[in-house]
C-alpha positions in Angstrom: -15.4 124.2 -2.1 -12.7 124.6 0.5 -15.2 124.4 3.3 -16.7 121.3 1.8 -13.3 119.6 1.7 -12.6 120.6 5.3 -16.0 119.2 6.3 -15.4 115.9 4.4 -11.9 115.6 6.0 -13.5 116.1 9.4 -16.1 113.4 8.6 -13.4 111.0 7.3 -10.9 111.2 10.2 -12.9 109.1 12.7 -13.7 106.5 10.1 -10.1 106.3 9.0 -9.2 105.7 12.6 -11.7 102.9 13.0 -10.5 101.3 9.8 -6.8 101.7 10.7 -6.2 103.9 7.7 -3.8 106.9 7.3 -4.7 110.5 7.3 -6.5 111.8 4.2 -3.9 112.8 1.7 -5.6 115.8 0.1 -6.2 119.0 1.9 -8.2 122.1 1.4 -4.9 124.0 1.3 -4.1 122.4 -2.1 -7.0 124.2 -3.6 -5.2 127.5 -3.3 -2.3 126.5 -5.6 -3.9 124.3 -8.3 -7.6 123.6 -7.8 -8.0 121.5 -10.9 -5.2 119.2 -9.9 -6.3 119.1 -6.3 -9.8 118.1 -7.3 -8.6 115.4 -9.7 -6.4 114.0 -6.9 -9.3 113.9 -4.5 -11.5 112.2 -7.0 -8.7 109.6 -7.7 -8.4 108.9 -4.0 -12.2 108.5 -3.7 -12.1 106.0 -6.6 -9.3 104.0 -5.0 -11.1 103.9 -1.6 -14.3 102.9 -3.2 -12.6 100.0 -5.0 -11.8 98.4 -1.7 -13.9 96.4 0.7 -15.5 98.8 3.2 -18.2 98.6 5.9 -21.6 99.7 4.5 -21.6 103.0 6.5 -18.1 103.9 5.3 -19.0 103.1 1.7 -22.2 105.2 1.9 -20.3 108.2 3.3 -17.5 107.9 0.7 -20.0 107.5 -2.1 -21.9 110.6 -1.0 -18.7 112.6 -0.7 -17.4 111.4 -4.1 -20.6 112.4 -5.8 -20.5 115.9 -4.3 -16.8 116.3 -5.2 -17.5 115.2 -8.8 -20.2 117.8 -9.0 -17.9 120.5 -7.7 -15.2 119.4 -10.2 -17.6 119.6 -13.1 -18.8 123.0 -11.9 -15.2 124.2 -11.6 -14.4 123.0 -15.1 -17.4 124.7 -16.6 -16.6 127.9 -14.9 -12.9 127.6 -16.0 -14.0 127.1 -19.6 -16.3 130.1 -19.4 -13.5 132.4 -18.2 
């Protein structure tokens, strides 16, 4: 999951620069301290970003990343409940 967040951050940085946005707020480092809260924060940021007007390619990238992060969150929750 950490690698996926790092990959997504790498993908987002150039797009944020083109759109004049700020650096992505969540980092893979946050997963070490409280993974559930970190993932919930990431999903919230994706939701906020997707509620704005975006170029088609940026929306497609964010949608793909959001879906993958939602799946990771659901997997984490199911593993956490099983433990």
